[in-house]
C-alpha positions in Angstrom: -102.9 -20.3 -85.6 -105.9 -19.3 -83.4 -105.6 -15.8 -84.7 -106.1 -16.9 -88.3 -109.1 -19.0 -87.4 -110.6 -16.0 -85.7 -110.1 -13.8 -88.8 -111.7 -16.3 -91.1 -114.7 -16.7 -88.8 -115.3 -13.0 -88.7 -115.2 -12.7 -92.4 -117.7 -15.5 -92.9 -120.1 -13.8 -90.5 -120.0 -10.5 -92.4 -120.6 -12.1 -95.7 -123.6 -13.9 -94.5 -125.2 -10.8 -93.0 -124.9 -8.8 -96.3 -126.9 -11.3 -98.4 -130.0 -11.2 -96.3 -132.6 -10.0 -99.1 -130.9 -11.0 -102.3 -131.5 -14.4 -103.6 -128.9 -16.4 -102.5 -126.4 -16.8 -105.2 -124.8 -20.0 -105.7 -121.8 -20.0 -103.6 -119.4 -22.6 -104.3 -119.0 -24.9 -101.5 -116.5 -23.7 -99.0 -113.4 -25.6 -98.8 -112.8 -26.7 -95.3 -109.4 -25.6 -94.2 -108.0 -28.2 -92.0 -107.1 -26.9 -88.6 -103.6 -27.8 -87.9 -103.2 -30.0 -84.9 -101.2 -28.3 -82.1 -97.7 -29.5 -82.0 -96.9 -30.8 -78.6 -94.1 -28.9 -77.0 -91.8 -31.0 -74.9 -91.6 -29.4 -71.5 -88.7 -30.3 -69.3 -89.8 -31.6 -66.0 -88.8 -29.4 -63.1 -85.7 -30.4 -61.4 -86.1 -32.7 -58.5 -85.5 -31.0 -55.2 -83.7 -33.4 -53.0 -85.3 -34.0 -49.7 -83.4 -32.7 -46.7 -81.5 -35.5 -45.0 -81.8 -35.2 -41.2 -78.6 -36.5 -39.6 -79.1 -37.4 -35.9 -76.8 -35.4 -33.7 -74.5 -37.5 -31.6 -75.2 -37.6 -28.0 -73.0 -35.2 -26.0 -70.1 -36.8 -24.4 -69.2 -35.4 -20.9 -65.5 -34.6 -20.9 -63.6 -34.4 -17.7 -61.4 -31.3 -17.7 -57.7 -32.2 -17.4 -55.8 -29.6 -15.3 -52.9 -28.3 -17.2 -50.2 -26.1 -15.8 -49.0 -23.5 -18.2 -45.4 -22.5 -17.4 -44.9 -18.8 -17.0 -43.0 -17.4 -19.8 -39.4 -16.8 -18.9 -38.3 -13.2 -18.7 -36.2 -12.3 -21.6 -33.4 -10.0 -20.7 -33.4 -6.8 -22.5 -30.2 -6.4 -24.3 -28.3 -3.3 -23.4 -27.7 -0.9 -26.3 -24.2 -1.0 -27.5 -22.9 2.2 -29.0 -21.1 1.5 -32.2 -18.7 4.2 -33.4 -19.2 5.3 -37.0 -17.3 3.3 -39.7 -13.9 4.7 -40.2 -14.0 6.6 -36.8 -11.7 5.3 -34.0 -13.2 5.7 -30.6 -10.8 7.8 -28.4 -9.1 5.8 -25.7 -8.9 7.4 -22.2 -5.5 8.3 -21.1 -4.5 6.2 -18.1 -3.8 8.3 -15.0 -0.9 7.1 -13.0 -1.6 7.7 -9.3 1.3 8.1 -7.0 1.8 5.1 -4.6 1.0 6.3 -1.1 3.9 5.9 1.3 3.2 3.4 4.0 2.1 5.0 7.3 4.2 3.7 10.1 2.1 2.1 12.9 2.1 4.3 16.0 4.7 3.0 18.5 3.2 4.6 21.5 -0.1 3.7 23.2 -3.1 5.9 23.4 -3.5 8.1 26.5 -6.6 6.2 27.6 -4.6 2.9 27.4 -1.9 4.4 29.5 -4.3 5.6 32.2 -6.1 2.2 32.2 -2.7 0.5 32.8 -2.0 3.0 35.7 -5.3 2.2 37.4 -4.7 -1.5 37.2 -1.1 -1.1 38.5 -2.4 1.0 41.4 -4.9 -1.7 42.5 -2.3 -4.5 42.3 0.3 -2.4 44.1 -2.1 -1.9 46.9 -2.1 -5.7 47.6 1.5 -5.4 48.6 1.3 -2.0 50.3 -1.2 -3.3 52.8 -4.3 -1.2 52.1 -5.8 -3.3 49.4 -6.3 -7.0 48.7 -7.5 -9.3 45.9 -10.8 -11.2 46.2 -10.4 -13.8 48.9 -12.1 -16.9 50.1 -11.9 -16.5 53.9 -13.3 -20.0 54.4 -10.3 -21.5 52.7 -7.2 -20.6 54.7 -3.9 -22.0 55.9 -1.5 -21.2 58.7 2.2 -20.7 58.1 5.2 -19.7 60.2 7.3 -16.9 58.8 11.0 -16.7 59.4 11.7 -14.3 62.2 8.1 -14.5 63.4 7.5 -16.3 66.7 3.9 -17.4 65.9 1.8 -18.6 63.0 -0.1 -16.3 60.6 -3.2 -17.1 58.7 -3.4 -16.7 54.9 -6.6 -16.8 52.8 -7.1 -18.3 49.3 -7.0 -15.8 46.4 -10.1 -16.2 44.2 -8.8 -15.8 40.7 -8.4 -18.4 37.9 -5.3 -16.7 36.7 -3.5 -16.5 40.0 -3.0 -20.0 41.4 0.6 -19.7 42.5 3.3 -17.2 43.3 4.9 -17.8 39.9 1.6 -16.9 38.2 1.4 -13.8 40.4 5.0 -12.8 39.5 4.3 -13.3 35.8 1.2 -11.1 36.0 3.1 -8.3 37.8 5.7 -8.3 35.0 2.9 -7.2 32.6 2.6 -4.0 34.6 6.0 -3.3 36.1 9.6 -3.6 35.3 11.6 -6.5 36.8 13.2 -4.2 39.4 9.8 -3.0 40.6 8.5 -6.6 40.8 11.5 -7.8 42.8 11.1 -4.9 45.2 7.4 -5.8 45.8 8.1 -9.4 46.9 11.0 -8.2 49.0 9.4 -5.3 50.9 5.8 -6.1 50.7 3.6 -5.4 53.8 1.4 -8.3 52.8 2.6 -11.9 52.5 1.9 -14.2 49.5 2.6 -18.0 49.6 1.7 -21.2 47.8 -0.8 -23.5 49.5 0.3 -27.1 50.4 -2.2 -28.5 47.9 -1.9 -25.6 45.4 -3.5 -22.3 45.1 -2.3 -18.8 46.1 -2.8 -17.5 49.6 -2.2 -14.1 51.2 -2.7 -12.3 54.5 -4.8 -9.6 52.9 -5.0 -5.9 53.8 -3.4 -4.9 57.1 -4.5 -1.3 57.1 -6.8 1.1 55.3 -5.9 4.0 52.9 -4.8 7.4 54.0 -7.9 9.3 55.0 -6.0 12.6 54.6 -5.9 12.1 50.8 -8.8 13.3 48.6 -9.5 13.2 44.9 -6.9 12.5 42.3 -6.5 14.2 38.9 -4.6 12.1 36.3 -2.8 13.2 33.1 -0.4 11.8 30.6 2.7 13.8 29.7 4.7 13.0 26.5 8.0 14.7 25.9 7.9 17.1 22.9 10.6 15.3 20.9 11.7 11.7 20.8 9.2 10.5 23.4 7.5 7.7 21.6 9.0 5.1 24.0 8.5 7.0 27.2 5.8 9.0 28.9 4.8 10.0 32.5 1.6 9.5 34.3 1.1 12.5 36.6 -1.2 12.2 39.6 -2.2 15.3 41.5 -3.7 14.3 44.8 -5.8 16.6 47.1 -4.7 17.0 50.7 -7.5 17.3 53.1 -7.8 19.1 56.5 -7.0 16.6 59.2 -9.9 17.7 61.4 -12.9 18.0 59.0 -11.5 15.8 56.2 -13.6 17.9 53.8 -11.5 21.0 53.2 -8.8 20.8 50.6 -5.7 22.5 52.0 -3.3 21.7 49.1 -2.2 19.2 46.5 0.6 16.7 46.1 2.0 15.6 42.7 3.3 12.1 41.9 4.9 11.0 38.6 5.1 7.5 37.3 7.4 6.8 34.3 5.7 4.5 31.8 8.3 3.1 29.3 8.6 0.6 26.5 11.0 -2.1 27.7 11.5 -4.8 25.0 8.2 -5.4 23.4 5.9 -4.3 26.3 5.1 -1.1 28.1 5.6 -1.1 31.9 6.0 1.2 34.8 9.7 1.5 35.7 9.0 3.3 39.0 6.0 3.1 41.3 4.9 4.0 44.7 1.7 4.3 46.7 -0.1 7.7 46.9 -2.3 6.7 49.9 
């Protein structure tokens, strides 16, 4: 609309300027063109922008930590791989091996050589109590006086210090673990020492009457088994050095003794014995 008004105004101005010297001609009165009123255009109001709402932050609440114990995860056992044979294939079975049953080994019927020699040394010590050159441990403060048959005066006996030997019966039983019955009977009959029971119990003896033979030196022991059928009998051989009677230091010879060691019943004993000193 404004553009049209501008065009009309320019045309009017040109027309007026060209009629400066000519008598004005009668111009019909111009018809006023009504200017159209501007049509109001409805403009939508801008959208309302909401004001930010400030929400107050809640006051921090102090929390007390609660200790918690987290259990350790249990160890999961790893499954062992299982070999599965292919379908339709039968796993070969091992052929059982039949082992022969071992034959029972018979227990040895004869003692070891060291056992035999240990028995000999013990028998030699006990035999010396009766031979008169050795004695058991004695308490010489505990003694008794007895009169032996055929003796004109009293003899003194001393108490044997041994918890296993408190009577002549216990002494006899102990001797039978080392010697045969015949050897034990001979010891009590022909002993140089005397053993007797005390009036209030206990075993008493006269003790050693003499020393050992000074003309005997060192002893070499050995065990001899027969080559065949000798599991129940062996011999302890004692080779004794003979010393010079003057110096007692020079070996002038040897003397050999043999002591049969035999199984009698269920025990091993010496069936013959003598002193080598």
